[in-house]
Backbone as CSV, one residue per row, in Angstrom:
resi,resn,N_x,N_y,N_z,CA_x,CA_y,CA_z,C_x,C_y,C_z
1,MET,2.347,-14.730,-7.473,1.035,-14.542,-6.891,0.396,-13.267,-7.389
2,LEU,1.188,-12.163,-7.423,0.639,-10.898,-7.864,0.194,-10.948,-9.314
3,SER,0.874,-11.746,-10.118,0.498,-11.845,-11.531,-0.851,-12.529,-11.716
4,ARG,-1.325,-13.273,-10.686,-2.611,-13.947,-10.787,-3.715,-13.186,-10.066
5,MET,-3.397,-11.971,-9.619,-4.351,-11.228,-8.810,-5.648,-10.950,-9.543
6,PHE,-5.561,-10.541,-10.777,-6.748,-10.149,-11.499,-7.423,-11.286,-12.258
7,PRO,-6.673,-12.249,-12.861,-7.356,-13.305,-13.601,-8.270,-14.160,-12.743
8,ARG,-7.862,-14.535,-11.530,-8.712,-15.398,-10.715,-8.322,-15.244,-9.246
9,PRO,-9.266,-15.494,-8.338,-8.951,-15.361,-6.918,-8.038,-16.468,-6.470
10,ALA,-7.221,-16.187,-5.485,-6.335,-17.191,-4.922,-6.011,-16.807,-3.505
11,ASN,-5.595,-17.787,-2.717,-5.205,-17.513,-1.351,-3.748,-17.109,-1.311
12,VAL,-3.373,-16.431,-0.260,-2.029,-15.909,-0.129,-1.279,-16.695,0.909
13,ASP,-0.113,-17.206,0.567,0.716,-17.939,1.516,1.800,-17.026,2.036
14,LYS,1.887,-16.847,3.328,2.937,-16.025,3.923,3.962,-16.931,4.582
15,LYS,5.133,-16.338,4.875,6.208,-17.125,5.447,5.869,-17.572,6.863
16,ALA,6.571,-18.557,7.311,6.258,-19.164,8.593,6.525,-18.212,9.740
17,GLY,5.668,-18.275,10.754,5.863,-17.517,11.976,6.054,-18.481,13.128
18,GLN,6.458,-17.998,14.286,6.702,-18.876,15.404,5.432,-19.099,16.197
19,LYS,5.283,-20.294,16.761,4.104,-20.660,17.524,4.270,-20.175,18.956
20,ARG,3.594,-19.065,19.258,3.641,-18.545,20.603,2.423,-17.647,20.809
21,PRO,1.910,-17.567,22.029,0.707,-16.770,22.268,0.997,-15.296,22.158
22,PRO,0.033,-14.491,21.709,0.253,-13.041,21.643,0.372,-12.457,23.035
23,THR,1.494,-11.803,23.312,1.722,-11.243,24.632,1.959,-9.742,24.609
24,ASP,2.164,-9.154,23.445,2.342,-7.714,23.357,1.839,-7.223,22.011
25,SER,1.965,-5.926,21.765,1.388,-5.344,20.552,1.999,-5.906,19.275
26,GLU,3.274,-6.262,19.304,3.905,-6.807,18.114,3.313,-8.153,17.750
27,LEU,3.062,-8.986,18.747,2.464,-10.287,18.479,1.018,-10.142,18.040
28,LEU,0.308,-9.170,18.603,-1.058,-8.931,18.156,-1.067,-8.514,16.692
29,LYS,-0.080,-7.717,16.323,0.034,-7.325,14.923,0.271,-8.550,14.048
30,HIS,1.166,-9.422,14.488,1.478,-10.602,13.703,0.268,-11.516,13.544
31,SER,-0.605,-11.514,14.533,-1.758,-12.405,14.457,-2.717,-11.995,13.350
32,CYS,-2.599,-10.749,12.877,-3.434,-10.288,11.766,-2.903,-10.756,10.420
33,LEU,-1.659,-11.180,10.399,-1.044,-11.502,9.119,-1.393,-12.913,8.670
34,ASN,-1.209,-13.129,7.386,-1.462,-14.442,6.808,-0.212,-15.298,6.964
35,ARG,-0.113,-15.962,8.074,1.080,-16.742,8.374,0.690,-18.180,8.707
36,MET,1.629,-19.070,8.595,1.411,-20.458,8.969,2.540,-20.902,9.885
37,LEU,2.282,-21.897,10.676,3.298,-22.412,11.589,4.371,-23.152,10.808
38,PRO,5.592,-23.234,11.348,6.642,-23.953,10.636,6.314,-25.438,10.511
39,PRO,6.750,-26.098,9.440,6.474,-27.517,9.261,7.149,-28.337,10.357
40,PRO,6.566,-29.474,10.729,7.155,-30.299,11.783,8.488,-30.896,11.356
41,THR,9.368,-31.076,12.313,10.662,-31.693,12.052,10.600,-33.173,12.415
42,PRO,10.825,-34.070,11.453,10.748,-35.504,11.750,11.901,-35.955,12.644
43,THR,11.605,-36.828,13.590,12.628,-37.405,14.463,12.526,-38.927,14.401
44,ARG,13.658,-39.594,14.267,13.655,-41.039,14.109,13.493,-41.715,15.469
45,GLU,12.571,-42.675,15.520,12.332,-43.433,16.746,13.529,-44.352,17.034
46,THR,13.936,-44.422,18.286,15.047,-45.310,18.655,14.611,-46.760,18.700
47,THR,13.308,-46.972,18.933,12.828,-48.352,19.047,12.524,-48.973,17.696
48,ASN,12.246,-48.144,16.692,11.901,-48.672,15.385,12.482,-47.740,14.327
49,LYS,13.531,-48.151,13.690,14.228,-47.298,12.733,13.452,-47.086,11.456
50,ASP,12.409,-47.902,11.217,11.652,-47.770,9.975,10.428,-46.871,10.112
51,THR,10.209,-46.298,11.306,9.046,-45.427,11.487,9.510,-44.020,11.828
52,TRP,8.669,-43.083,11.498,8.942,-41.680,11.782,7.844,-41.146,12.688
53,ASP,8.259,-40.405,13.718,7.311,-39.781,14.622,7.168,-38.315,14.215
54,VAL,6.094,-37.998,13.504,5.906,-36.658,12.958,4.587,-36.105,13.467
55,ASP,4.638,-34.908,14.051,3.403,-34.264,14.474,2.592,-33.880,13.237
56,PRO,1.252,-33.917,13.341,0.427,-33.527,12.199,0.747,-32.094,11.769
57,ALA,0.810,-31.871,10.465,1.111,-30.517,9.954,-0.012,-29.566,10.326
58,PRO,0.313,-28.390,10.840,-0.733,-27.428,11.197,-1.444,-26.918,9.951
59,LYS,-2.691,-26.557,10.113,-3.467,-26.066,8.985,-2.980,-24.670,8.594
60,GLN,-2.964,-24.436,7.313,-2.563,-23.137,6.788,-3.667,-22.114,7.042
61,VAL,-3.290,-20.956,7.537,-4.263,-19.908,7.828,-4.149,-18.819,6.768
62,CYS,-5.238,-18.504,6.102,-5.241,-17.492,5.050,-6.195,-16.372,5.428
63,LEU,-5.790,-15.165,5.102,-6.632,-14.016,5.396,-7.912,-14.055,4.577
64,HIS,-9.005,-13.629,5.198,-10.264,-13.458,4.480,-11.079,-12.411,5.227
65,LEU,-12.092,-11.884,4.585,-12.842,-10.761,5.130,-13.561,-11.119,6.428
66,GLY,-13.976,-12.372,6.581,-14.688,-12.788,7.776,-13.865,-12.712,9.047
67,MET,-12.537,-12.576,8.923,-11.672,-12.479,10.095,-11.729,-11.105,10.761
68,PHE,-12.419,-10.154,10.123,-12.392,-8.775,10.612,-13.798,-8.224,10.832
69,GLU,-13.918,-7.420,11.872,-15.138,-6.651,12.113,-14.968,-5.290,11.442
70,ILE,-15.896,-4.948,10.552,-15.806,-3.699,9.801,-16.452,-2.571,10.597
71,ASP,-15.728,-1.499,10.791,-16.235,-0.344,11.522,-16.466,0.800,10.546
72,LYS,-16.214,2.022,10.967,-16.530,3.206,10.180,-15.596,3.373,8.989
73,PRO,-16.061,4.029,7.920,-15.167,4.360,6.796,-14.208,5.472,7.199
74,LEU,-12.960,5.373,6.746,-11.938,6.364,7.065,-11.658,7.322,5.914
75,GLY,-11.953,6.885,4.714,-11.667,7.731,3.562,-12.098,7.048,2.278
76,LYS,-12.012,7.791,1.202,-12.411,7.285,-0.106,-11.326,7.585,-1.111
77,GLY,-10.967,6.576,-1.914,-9.956,6.741,-2.941,-10.525,6.551,-4.327
78,LYS,-9.634,6.497,-5.304,-10.064,6.390,-6.694,-10.725,5.065,-6.987
79,PHE,-10.237,3.990,-6.356,-10.740,2.656,-6.675,-11.526,2.010,-5.536
80,GLY,-11.791,2.738,-4.469,-12.537,2.139,-3.380,-12.461,2.973,-2.113
81,ARG,-12.660,2.318,-0.967,-12.700,2.995,0.321,-11.735,2.359,1.311
82,VAL,-11.489,3.101,2.403,-10.667,2.608,3.503,-11.548,2.560,4.742
83,TYR,-11.505,1.426,5.459,-12.340,1.236,6.635,-11.489,0.946,7.869
84,LEU,-12.005,1.343,9.014,-11.420,0.931,10.283,-11.926,-0.472,10.586
85,VAL,-11.032,-1.409,10.883,-11.440,-2.790,11.137,-10.720,-3.328,12.374
86,LYS,-11.285,-4.405,12.933,-10.682,-5.064,14.085,-10.593,-6.559,13.818
87,HIS,-9.420,-7.109,14.043,-9.221,-8.544,13.900,-9.987,-9.251,15.015
88,ARG,-10.890,-10.160,14.657,-11.806,-10.746,15.631,-11.083,-11.519,16.734
89,VAL,-10.032,-12.236,16.388,-9.362,-13.103,17.362,-8.494,-12.304,18.320
90,SER,-7.660,-11.427,17.796,-6.686,-10.709,18.632,-7.185,-9.363,19.130
91,GLY,-8.174,-8.786,18.442,-8.628,-7.447,18.786,-7.757,-6.346,18.215
92,PHE,-6.789,-6.705,17.372,-5.883,-5.711,16.791,-6.646,-4.823,15.819
93,VAL,-6.472,-3.505,15.954,-7.176,-2.528,15.124,-6.259,-2.058,14.003
94,CYS,-6.773,-2.038,12.791,-5.993,-1.571,11.644,-6.936,-0.978,10.608
95,ALA,-6.387,-0.583,9.480,-7.181,-0.012,8.390,-7.234,-1.012,7.240
96,LEU,-8.392,-1.118,6.627,-8.567,-2.033,5.494,-8.882,-1.215,4.247
97,LYS,-7.965,-1.232,3.306,-8.154,-0.527,2.038,-8.776,-1.490,1.043
98,VAL,-9.963,-1.173,0.551,-10.714,-2.053,-0.341,-10.688,-1.474,-1.751
99,LEU,-10.113,-2.215,-2.686,-9.997,-1.771,-4.075,-10.914,-2.599,-4.957
100,ASN,-11.614,-1.943,-5.843,-12.536,-2.608,-6.750,-11.792,-3.046,-8.015
101,LYS,-11.779,-4.335,-8.290,-11.030,-4.845,-9.444,-11.557,-4.293,-10.765
102,ALA,-12.888,-4.194,-10.874,-13.467,-3.715,-12.133,-12.999,-2.295,-12.434
103,GLU,-12.945,-1.449,-11.399,-12.479,-0.076,-11.580,-11.002,-0.046,-11.963
104,ILE,-10.217,-0.895,-11.331,-8.781,-0.949,-11.625,-8.543,-1.359,-13.072
105,ILE,-9.263,-2.370,-13.510,-9.115,-2.850,-14.892,-9.590,-1.781,-15.873
106,ARG,-10.687,-1.119,-15.544,-11.231,-0.072,-16.429,-10.232,1.060,-16.637
107,GLU,-9.453,1.356,-15.601,-8.473,2.440,-15.682,-7.083,1.942,-16.098
108,ASN,-6.978,0.656,-16.438,-5.684,0.056,-16.798,-4.623,0.295,-15.724
109,ALA,-5.036,0.123,-14.473,-4.157,0.430,-13.347,-3.651,-0.820,-12.632
110,GLU,-3.738,-1.977,-13.281,-3.267,-3.205,-12.637,-1.800,-3.101,-12.210
111,LYS,-0.983,-2.502,-13.080,0.446,-2.376,-12.776,0.661,-1.527,-11.529
112,HIS,-0.126,-0.465,-11.375,0.023,0.415,-10.218,-0.305,-0.322,-8.918
113,VAL,-1.347,-1.148,-8.949,-1.737,-1.883,-7.745,-0.683,-2.921,-7.388
114,ARG,-0.173,-3.627,-8.387,0.883,-4.609,-8.117,2.114,-3.929,-7.527
115,ARG,2.486,-2.791,-8.120,3.651,-2.063,-7.598,3.401,-1.575,-6.173
116,GLU,2.197,-1.093,-5.921,1.875,-0.613,-4.570,2.087,-1.718,-3.547
117,ILE,1.612,-2.913,-3.844,1.759,-4.033,-2.918,3.221,-4.450,-2.809
118,GLU,3.895,-4.579,-3.937,5.282,-5.045,-3.928,6.205,-4.073,-3.203
119,VAL,6.030,-2.778,-3.468,6.906,-1.781,-2.848,6.561,-1.588,-1.374
120,HIS,5.275,-1.337,-1.088,4.875,-1.016,0.284,5.146,-2.178,1.244
121,SER,4.961,-3.395,0.792,5.156,-4.547,1.675,6.619,-4.765,2.047
122,ASN,7.533,-4.091,1.368,8.956,-4.246,1.656,9.546,-3.055,2.410
123,LEU,8.683,-2.179,2.904,9.151,-0.988,3.612,8.830,-1.077,5.092
124,ARG,9.802,-0.767,5.934,9.611,-0.742,7.381,10.306,0.502,7.934
125,HIS,9.512,1.470,8.388,10.091,2.701,8.941,9.001,3.398,9.752
126,PRO,9.361,4.031,10.873,8.354,4.722,11.685,7.610,5.817,10.935
127,GLY,8.254,6.391,9.916,7.625,7.464,9.157,6.886,6.985,7.926
128,ILE,6.729,5.669,7.786,5.992,5.098,6.656,4.853,4.252,7.202
129,LEU,3.651,4.461,6.709,2.495,3.696,7.156,2.770,2.207,6.994
130,ALA,2.581,1.448,8.062,2.918,0.022,8.037,1.961,-0.763,7.140
131,PHE,2.523,-1.721,6.435,1.757,-2.633,5.569,1.755,-4.003,6.240
132,TYR,0.563,-4.527,6.579,0.461,-5.782,7.329,0.194,-7.013,6.467
133,GLY,-0.449,-6.830,5.328,-0.770,-7.987,4.491,-1.844,-7.634,3.477
134,TRP,-2.181,-8.597,2.637,-3.215,-8.370,1.631,-3.868,-9.684,1.238
135,PHE,-5.085,-9.592,0.701,-5.801,-10.755,0.173,-6.821,-10.241,-0.834
136,HIS,-7.492,-11.137,-1.516,-8.470,-10.690,-2.506,-9.517,-11.758,-2.764
137,ASP,-10.627,-11.329,-3.352,-11.662,-12.263,-3.784,-11.947,-11.981,-5.259
138,THR,-13.080,-12.431,-5.752,-13.354,-12.286,-7.184,-13.569,-10.839,-7.611
139,ARG,-13.970,-9.971,-6.672,-14.319,-8.602,-7.036,-13.411,-7.540,-6.433
140,ARG,-12.733,-7.874,-5.333,-12.024,-6.829,-4.602,-10.627,-7.272,-4.172
141,ILE,-9.790,-6.271,-3.931,-8.465,-6.488,-3.350,-8.445,-5.758,-2.010
142,PHE,-7.937,-6.422,-0.978,-7.929,-5.862,0.373,-6.493,-5.691,0.850
143,LEU,-6.156,-4.473,1.278,-4.841,-4.196,1.839,-4.997,-3.873,3.319
144,LEU,-4.268,-4.593,4.176,-4.289,-4.336,5.613,-3.170,-3.365,5.960
145,LEU,-3.549,-2.203,6.485,-2.595,-1.138,6.741,-2.683,-0.656,8.185
146,GLU,-1.644,0.015,8.614,-1.639,0.635,9.931,-2.737,1.695,10.015
147,TYR,-3.408,1.756,11.156,-4.419,2.781,11.385,-3.744,4.042,11.899
148,ALA,-3.952,5.162,11.200,-3.382,6.454,11.596,-4.522,7.330,12.103
149,PRO,-4.753,7.365,13.415,-5.936,8.046,13.956,-5.949,9.553,13.769
150,GLY,-4.786,10.162,13.468,-4.742,11.611,13.297,-5.280,12.100,11.970
151,GLY,-5.514,11.186,11.028,-6.079,11.563,9.737,-5.063,12.179,8.787
152,GLU,-5.572,12.748,7.704,-4.721,13.289,6.646,-4.075,14.612,7.063
153,LEU,-2.833,14.774,6.670,-2.136,16.056,6.845,-2.891,17.154,6.104
154,PHE,-3.455,16.834,4.966,-4.194,17.802,4.156,-5.319,18.444,4.964
155,ARG,-6.106,17.616,5.647,-7.247,18.128,6.409,-6.788,18.988,7.584
156,VAL,-5.738,18.552,8.255,-5.222,19.312,9.394,-4.699,20.668,8.936
157,LEU,-3.945,20.670,7.831,-3.380,21.919,7.324,-4.479,22.876,6.873
158,ARG,-5.523,22.342,6.245,-6.626,23.208,5.813,-7.385,23.773,7.016
159,ARG,-7.449,23.006,8.085,-8.186,23.465,9.267,-7.452,24.591,9.995
160,VAL,-6.127,24.464,10.109,-5.357,25.471,10.856,-4.846,26.596,9.963
161,GLY,-4.901,26.421,8.651,-4.452,27.450,7.719,-2.994,27.299,7.334
162,ARG,-2.106,27.374,8.297,-0.680,27.156,8.065,-0.027,26.777,9.387
163,PHE,1.189,26.249,9.318,1.913,25.824,10.514,2.905,26.904,10.948
164,SER,3.238,26.901,12.229,4.342,27.729,12.704,5.640,27.193,12.098
165,GLU,6.689,27.980,12.120,7.954,27.518,11.549,8.491,26.307,12.300
166,ARG,8.285,26.272,13.604,8.761,25.134,14.383,8.029,23.850,13.966
167,ARG,6.709,23.955,13.833,5.951,22.771,13.433,6.255,22.391,11.988
168,ALA,6.410,23.381,11.120,6.752,23.110,9.724,8.092,22.385,9.630
169,ALA,9.057,22.820,10.440,10.376,22.185,10.441,10.286,20.739,10.923
170,THR,9.485,20.509,11.969,9.310,19.147,12.493,8.699,18.235,11.429
171,CYS,7.665,18.726,10.747,7.015,17.933,9.704,7.975,17.666,8.541
172,ALA,8.733,18.677,8.145,9.676,18.513,7.031,10.740,17.477,7.373
173,VAL,11.222,17.487,8.604,12.231,16.508,9.023,11.662,15.097,8.965
174,GLN,10.446,14.920,9.441,9.851,13.579,9.457,9.628,13.045,8.041
175,VAL,9.167,13.914,7.141,8.996,13.483,5.747,10.350,13.168,5.133
176,ALA,11.357,13.985,5.427,12.700,13.750,4.885,13.263,12.418,5.364
177,GLN,13.027,12.063,6.612,13.509,10.782,7.133,12.836,9.609,6.423
178,ALA,11.542,9.737,6.168,10.832,8.676,5.435,11.359,8.560,4.006
179,LEU,11.601,9.708,3.364,12.137,9.690,2.003,13.538,9.097,1.973
180,ASN,14.319,9.359,2.999,15.658,8.779,3.067,15.589,7.261,3.110
181,CYS,14.601,6.737,3.839,14.403,5.280,3.870,14.030,4.757,2.487
182,LEU,13.094,5.427,1.825,12.681,5.010,0.481,13.860,5.015,-0.482
183,HIS,14.607,6.099,-0.486,15.696,6.250,-1.446,16.841,5.281,-1.155
184,SER,17.027,4.921,0.115,18.062,3.937,0.446,17.722,2.566,-0.123
185,LYS,16.435,2.345,-0.411,15.986,1.088,-1.011,15.700,1.252,-2.500
186,ASN,16.169,2.357,-3.073,15.994,2.649,-4.505,14.526,2.763,-4.904
187,VAL,13.734,3.333,-4.020,12.306,3.530,-4.284,12.024,5.016,-4.444
188,MET,11.309,5.364,-5.511,10.779,6.724,-5.683,9.287,6.683,-5.345
189,HIS,8.836,7.617,-4.533,7.403,7.658,-4.204,6.609,8.288,-5.341
190,ARG,7.028,9.449,-5.797,6.497,10.165,-6.956,5.099,10.759,-6.763
191,ASP,4.553,10.695,-5.548,3.265,11.339,-5.315,3.156,11.840,-3.874
192,ILE,4.238,12.447,-3.391,4.225,13.025,-2.057,3.369,14.296,-2.083
193,LYS,2.347,14.333,-1.245,1.469,15.501,-1.110,0.724,15.365,0.220
194,PRO,0.113,16.433,0.715,-0.541,16.367,2.025,-1.615,15.287,2.128
195,GLU,-2.314,14.979,1.031,-3.349,13.939,1.068,-2.764,12.549,1.292
196,ASN,-1.480,12.365,0.962,-0.842,11.053,1.080,0.077,10.951,2.300
197,ILE,-0.099,11.863,3.249,0.654,11.821,4.497,-0.348,11.856,5.646
198,LEU,-0.196,10.950,6.601,-1.147,10.810,7.699,-0.484,11.100,9.041
199,PHE,-1.306,11.434,10.021,-0.829,11.627,11.387,-1.065,10.360,12.199
200,GLY,-0.005,9.882,12.856,-0.119,8.717,13.711,-0.706,9.067,15.062
201,LEU,-0.696,8.096,15.970,-1.317,8.234,17.284,-0.735,9.369,18.097
202,HIS,0.583,9.597,17.969,1.258,10.610,18.768,1.599,11.870,17.972
203,GLY,0.915,12.067,16.841,1.141,13.254,16.032,2.291,13.142,15.061
204,GLU,2.895,11.965,14.955,3.990,11.759,14.009,3.443,11.550,12.605
205,LEU,4.215,11.934,11.589,3.770,11.803,10.202,4.078,10.424,9.641
206,LYS,3.175,9.945,8.786,3.314,8.641,8.144,3.077,8.803,6.644
207,VAL,4.088,8.550,5.839,3.928,8.588,4.387,3.130,7.369,3.940
208,ALA,2.137,7.586,3.091,1.235,6.511,2.654,1.011,6.573,1.149
209,ASP,0.158,5.678,0.662,-0.282,5.623,-0.734,0.885,5.492,-1.706
210,PHE,1.228,4.247,-2.003,2.377,3.959,-2.867,1.947,3.514,-4.271
211,GLY,0.786,4.007,-4.717,0.278,3.631,-6.031,1.154,4.076,-7.188
212,TYR,1.860,5.188,-7.041,2.747,5.685,-8.098,4.217,5.399,-7.800
213,SER,4.482,4.698,-6.732,5.872,4.419,-6.374,6.486,3.398,-7.326
214,VAL,7.826,3.392,-7.363,8.517,2.459,-8.246,9.879,2.136,-7.654
215,HIS,10.273,0.880,-7.798,11.625,0.468,-7.408,12.515,0.665,-8.628
216,ALA,13.473,1.583,-8.502,14.297,1.964,-9.653,15.771,1.951,-9.284
217,PRO,16.427,0.777,-9.315,17.867,0.706,-8.991,18.730,1.563,-9.899
218,SER,18.282,1.790,-11.133,19.051,2.620,-12.066,18.940,4.104,-11.750
219,ASN,17.977,4.474,-10.884,17.732,5.871,-10.520,17.406,6.724,-11.744
220,ARG,16.743,6.132,-12.715,16.330,6.859,-13.914,14.936,6.386,-14.323
221,ARG,14.007,7.322,-14.431,12.666,7.014,-14.912,12.218,8.134,-15.840
222,ASP,11.158,7.856,-16.645,10.660,8.897,-17.531,9.140,8.971,-17.574
223,THR,8.451,8.238,-16.671,6.996,8.238,-16.658,6.466,9.499,-15.971
224,LEU,5.498,10.155,-16.615,4.844,11.318,-16.014,3.723,10.835,-15.112
225,CYS,3.830,11.099,-13.812,2.796,10.655,-12.876,2.856,11.531,-11.631
226,GLY,1.796,11.481,-10.852,1.743,12.272,-9.637,0.670,13.339,-9.719
227,THR,0.808,14.383,-8.906,-0.157,15.482,-8.827,0.515,16.758,-9.299
228,LEU,-0.123,17.466,-10.224,0.504,18.581,-10.941,1.174,19.598,-10.031
229,ASP,0.514,20.058,-8.972,1.075,21.107,-8.116,2.413,20.733,-7.502
230,TYR,2.710,19.418,-7.435,3.915,18.952,-6.749,4.951,18.344,-7.696
231,LEU,4.690,18.400,-8.997,5.621,17.817,-9.959,6.832,18.720,-10.171
232,PRO,8.009,18.135,-10.359,9.222,18.926,-10.611,9.353,19.267,-12.094
233,PRO,10.161,20.276,-12.429,10.322,20.671,-13.836,10.804,19.536,-14.728
234,GLU,11.738,18.702,-14.230,12.282,17.649,-15.083,11.247,16.594,-15.454
235,MET,10.215,16.420,-14.608,9.175,15.456,-14.949,8.226,16.014,-16.008
236,LEU,8.093,17.324,-16.046,7.199,17.954,-17.017,7.875,18.205,-18.360
237,SER,9.195,18.107,-18.389,9.911,18.298,-19.648,9.700,17.097,-20.563
238,THR,9.632,17.323,-21.867,9.345,16.270,-22.831,10.459,15.225,-22.871
239,LYS,10.098,13.988,-22.618,10.994,12.831,-22.701,12.262,12.971,-21.847
240,ALA,12.183,13.738,-20.791,13.355,13.918,-19.935,13.411,12.803,-18.895
241,LYS,14.605,12.347,-18.571,14.796,11.369,-17.512,14.880,12.110,-16.171
242,TYR,14.355,11.494,-15.135,14.458,12.102,-13.817,14.936,11.067,-12.809
243,THR,15.342,11.538,-11.636,15.888,10.677,-10.591,15.036,10.798,-9.329
244,LYS,15.509,10.169,-8.255,14.777,10.248,-6.987,14.756,11.664,-6.430
245,ALA,15.493,12.562,-7.048,15.443,13.969,-6.637,14.056,14.567,-6.810
246,VAL,13.186,13.909,-7.584,11.815,14.416,-7.726,11.114,14.458,-6.370
247,ASP,11.424,13.508,-5.479,10.820,13.503,-4.145,11.390,14.636,-3.298
248,GLN,12.648,14.973,-3.508,13.251,16.077,-2.762,12.625,17.412,-3.174
249,TRP,12.336,17.575,-4.460,11.635,18.769,-4.927,10.288,18.883,-4.207
250,THR,9.597,17.768,-4.104,8.286,17.771,-3.452,8.402,18.162,-1.990
251,LEU,9.498,17.776,-1.338,9.704,18.165,0.055,9.773,19.689,0.185
252,GLY,10.415,20.344,-0.766,10.449,21.805,-0.762,9.070,22.411,-0.971
253,VAL,8.301,21.837,-1.891,6.934,22.311,-2.139,6.080,22.123,-0.883
254,LEU,6.222,20.970,-0.239,5.480,20.707,0.988,5.820,21.710,2.079
255,THR,7.111,21.972,2.257,7.534,22.901,3.298,6.971,24.291,3.045
256,TYR,6.981,24.717,1.796,6.350,25.988,1.427,4.882,25.980,1.851
257,GLU,4.185,24.886,1.541,2.759,24.788,1.877,2.542,24.782,3.389
258,PHE,3.454,24.148,4.139,3.368,24.189,5.599,3.412,25.635,6.102
259,LEU,4.284,26.440,5.505,4.527,27.796,5.982,3.476,28.802,5.518
260,VAL,2.903,28.549,4.330,1.999,29.525,3.717,0.544,29.058,3.729
261,GLY,0.337,27.757,3.584,-1.032,27.237,3.557,-1.527,26.908,2.171
262,GLU,-0.721,27.173,1.162,-1.086,26.814,-0.209,0.178,26.504,-0.997
263,ALA,0.017,25.781,-2.108,1.163,25.362,-2.905,1.789,26.559,-3.631
264,PRO,3.105,26.527,-3.873,3.810,27.695,-4.434,3.513,27.989,-5.894
265,PHE,2.987,27.014,-6.650,2.730,27.226,-8.077,1.239,27.136,-8.393
266,GLU,0.408,27.253,-7.379,-1.028,27.051,-7.549,-1.613,28.072,-8.518
267,ASP,-2.301,27.546,-9.551,-2.884,28.389,-10.595,-3.790,27.500,-11.437
268,THR,-4.187,27.954,-12.617,-4.890,27.067,-13.536,-3.928,25.963,-13.966
269,PRO,-4.426,24.796,-14.395,-3.519,23.713,-14.791,-2.472,24.141,-15.813
270,PHE,-2.877,24.904,-16.828,-1.928,25.334,-17.849,-0.856,26.238,-17.250
271,MET,-1.289,27.217,-16.440,-0.338,28.165,-15.860,0.531,27.506,-14.791
272,THR,-0.036,26.568,-14.056,0.758,25.854,-13.042,1.906,25.112,-13.706
273,ARG,1.599,24.409,-14.776,2.640,23.685,-15.513,3.719,24.649,-16.026
274,LYS,3.280,25.761,-16.590,4.212,26.746,-17.140,5.080,27.349,-16.043
275,ARG,4.466,27.643,-14.906,5.205,28.259,-13.802,6.224,27.288,-13.193
276,ILE,5.873,26.028,-13.112,6.811,25.039,-12.559,8.040,24.934,-13.449
277,ILE,7.822,24.838,-14.752,8.949,24.714,-15.688,9.862,25.938,-15.614
278,LYS,9.265,27.115,-15.435,10.053,28.353,-15.352,10.611,28.593,-13.948
279,GLY,10.117,27.856,-12.948,10.532,28.099,-11.578,9.922,29.358,-10.997
280,ASP,8.749,29.723,-11.520,8.079,30.963,-11.117,7.250,30.727,-9.853
281,MET,7.920,30.639,-8.728,7.261,30.354,-7.456,6.750,31.643,-6.815
282,THR,5.544,31.588,-6.268,5.030,32.739,-5.532,5.957,33.022,-4.356
283,PRO,6.469,34.236,-4.222,7.437,34.529,-3.151,6.875,34.244,-1.767
284,LEU,7.718,33.764,-0.888,7.326,33.553,0.502,7.114,34.908,1.176
285,PRO,6.156,35.004,2.077,5.909,36.296,2.747,7.089,36.719,3.610
286,ASP,7.150,38.015,3.893,8.256,38.565,4.680,8.279,38.015,6.103
287,SER,7.135,37.525,6.567,7.071,37.001,7.931,7.854,35.700,8.098
288,VAL,8.180,35.037,6.983,8.945,33.788,7.035,10.419,34.111,7.198
289,SER,11.091,33.388,8.079,12.498,33.671,8.384,13.405,33.381,7.188
290,THR,14.580,33.986,7.220,15.565,33.770,6.154,15.979,32.307,6.073
291,GLU,16.126,31.659,7.234,16.527,30.236,7.261,15.486,29.363,6.582
292,ALA,14.198,29.635,6.865,13.129,28.846,6.240,13.094,29.071,4.731
293,LYS,13.284,30.318,4.319,13.311,30.616,2.880,14.471,29.896,2.201
294,ASP,15.628,29.911,2.836,16.786,29.238,2.263,16.530,27.739,2.118
295,PHE,15.875,27.139,3.098,15.592,25.707,3.015,14.662,25.397,1.853
296,VAL,13.582,26.169,1.718,12.616,25.926,0.640,13.291,26.041,-0.718
297,HIS,14.173,27.030,-0.874,14.803,27.251,-2.172,15.943,26.269,-2.454
298,SER,16.454,25.631,-1.409,17.615,24.749,-1.606,17.248,23.292,-1.780
299,VAL,16.030,22.902,-1.419,15.647,21.487,-1.505,15.504,21.062,-2.947
């Protein structure tokens, strides 16, 4: 199905769900998905062995834009926008990421979008933004995602300047737990940064945006991708292979940013690259505890 995403529009068939009325939040969530009822089971009539009593097959339900009420925009990305939407039938609220096919093709990013859908749709963890489903038309691709009302970690961090050590530790633990889930499934995110982490309803962190992610059972990759300030030295080295440890390096960079309010290698692009390769990190201020410094340097 994913291989036909760009050549022509098609409907998406999801696996069968059970026929039952929505009674709680989980069922409301399921009602947003592109699911169909299980096929009927034929039963042989006792009065006539040559006839079959089969209930009519239920109609297949496919996601389309008309199923949702579009509300306010939540953000803007490289290939489109994210909107707050509500499923008309169930009232379930989620986020709709709208990607423009023409822009994706122009940037030769078809592979990234396919990977984003394939990887994200197979992840289930409280610290990872939930993926509910996807569909597309002739011009756009739509991803149904969990709504994170707290917004981007980036915006919150810029507003408060920096976090206390207690809050920084809490955030670092939550990101580490999400990364542990990814790595247990042989997935590298490769673009962990404050813009790609969201706050959920209760202030919990949610890792999002899997455009640069990859499923790598061999634990070896050599593609240069991500955001410069958060790239590890091995990714910047010429033709060097790297492992999922690249995400662990980013966790250290993030923790530094939580404590200080800016990235440890922030400079001009040329100097940032040079400083990362040399490990020339701006020293943490004296106000940061020894334990926090040890954690940043050991990740």
